[in-house]
N, C-alpha and C positions, 0 to 999 in steps of 0.2 A: 689424543687431543688434536684438534684441527689447527693447522698453521694459519697465520693471519692471511696469507695470500689465498689459501684454499677457502677460508671463510668468506673473503671478499668475492671470490669466484662464485660460490654458492648463492650469496645474496644477490649478486648481479644477475645471475641466470634466473633466479626467482622473479626479479623485477622485470627482466626482459620477456620472459615467457608467461607473464600474466598470472602469477600466483595471487589468489584472492587475498585482499587486505583483511587483516583481522578486524572484527568489529563486534560490538555488542549487539546482539539480536533484540529487536523490539518485540515485546510480548504485551498484547492487549486482548481482552476478551478470551483469554486462555489459548490464544493462537500466537505462535512465535514465527515471525517472518523469516523465511529461508529454512525453517526446520520442520514445522508442523505440516503434515500431509493431509490431503483430502480424505484418504482412507482412515487415518487416525480420527479425524473429526466425524466421519460417518460411523465409526465404531462407538465413539463417545456419545453422539447424538443421532440415534437411528431415525428420528423424525426429520432430520435435515435432508434436503433434496438438491440434486444437481439441477441447475436452471439453464445450463447451456455452456457454450464454449466462449471464452473471452476473445474479443476481436484483436487485442494487442498481443497477448501472450500465447494464444492458441491452447490454453489450458482450461480445465473445467472450472466452473463457478459453482459454489455450494452456498445455499441459503439456509440459515439457522434462525429459528424464531427467537425473538428477544425474551419470550416467556421461559424458554429453556435455559438461556444463558444467565439472565438476571431478572427474575420475575418482579423484584421489588423496585426496579428502576423504570425510567421512561424509554427504555430501548425497545424499538419495534422489531428490528431484524438486523442480522449481520450477514453480509455476503462476503465470502472468502474467495479471492481470485488466486488461482494457482498457475504455476508454470506448466510446461508440457510434462514434466516429470512428477507433477502433483504436489510440489512444495508451495506453501502459501507465499505469495509475493506482494499481495495487496489485500486490503479489506475495506469494506464500506459499511458503516453502522448508520442506521436511521433511527432518530430519536423524536420525541415530542418536542416541538420548538420551545415550549415553555421552560424547558430544562437547560436553556442555553448558558445561563450564568454558572450553574454547577458544573456543566461539562467543560466550559472554558476554564474554570478554576482548576479542575482536575488536570487538564492538559498543560495549563500554564505552570503548574508545579513540577511536572515530569519532563517537560520539553522546553526548548528555547523558543520564544516567540520571534518569528521572522518579520511578520507584518500583520497589521490589523486594519481592515477597511470596514468601517461602521458608519456609513453616511446617515444623515437624518432621514432621508428617503432612499430606499434601495436595499440590496442584499448585503448582509454582514458576512465577511470572509476573514477568517483568522488562519494564518499559516504558522506552523511550528516545525521544528527540526530537532533531531537527535541522531548524531552520527550520520549515517548515509540514509536514514529513513526520514520521511516527511509526512506531516499530518496537516490536513486541511479541514477546518470546520466551516461549513457553508450553511447559512440560514437565509433562504430567499424571503424577500418581503412578502407578507400576506400569505405565507405558506405555513400550515400547521406542523410541518416536519422540518428537521434539519439533518444534514448528513455530516459524518466524520469519515474522511477518507485517509487511510494510512497506507503508504506505499514505500517500496524500496526505490532507491535512485535508479536501479536497473530497469524497473518497470516504468518509471517516468520516462526514461530514455526510449523505451520501446514505444510508448504512446506518442512521443514527439516525432520519432522517425516515421511511424505509421501515418500520422496526420500530415507530415511533410510530403510523403509519397502520394497521399490522396489528393493533394493540391496540384500535383504535376498534371500537365495536359495528358490526355489519354495516349497519344502516340509515344511520348517519352516513357510512360509506364510500361508499354508493351515492348519497347526496345531495351528494357532493363537498364535504364540510365541511372537508377539508384540502387 
C-alpha cells in the first residue's frame, strides 16, 4: 500500500509532467473524438475519401457522405479532421438548413448551451460545450445549408495559435518569434 507521502509525490509529478486529464470522450455520428482513427473510418465506410491535410492539425481530413451515415436525416456530409497520428480531433457536419430546430433540440439536450446569437437579420450561431469539447451550430442567413462543428479544446487552441501566427508581420514569422 502506498504511503500518503508517496501518493502525494505521484500525484504531484503527474500534474507537473502533463498527465492528460481524464475526460468523457464526445461521440457523435459514430466518431469518438480522441479515439476513432481515420483508418477505422475508412474500413467502416470504404466510399469515404481523404480530401486533404488540415491546415491547423497537419492531419488528414476524411469526408463521408450523409447518405452513408444517416440516410433518413438532413445530413449532407461529415468531414472528420484528425491529428497527425490519425485520431479524430474535430468534425464538421453539413445539414439542410430547414432542419435547424431539430438539430438545435438534439444538441441542447446533450450539451450545455454557452451562447445563442439569433438576430432578426443575420447568421444564427449557437455554441454548446461538454467537458473539454465544444460544438458550434452556424446557420448563415440566406444559405440553404448549416454546419455543426465539434472540436476538442486542443484543436481550438491549435487554430487560435495558427491564426495569431498568420497575423504577425512576415519578418517576425521568419525570425521564429512565435
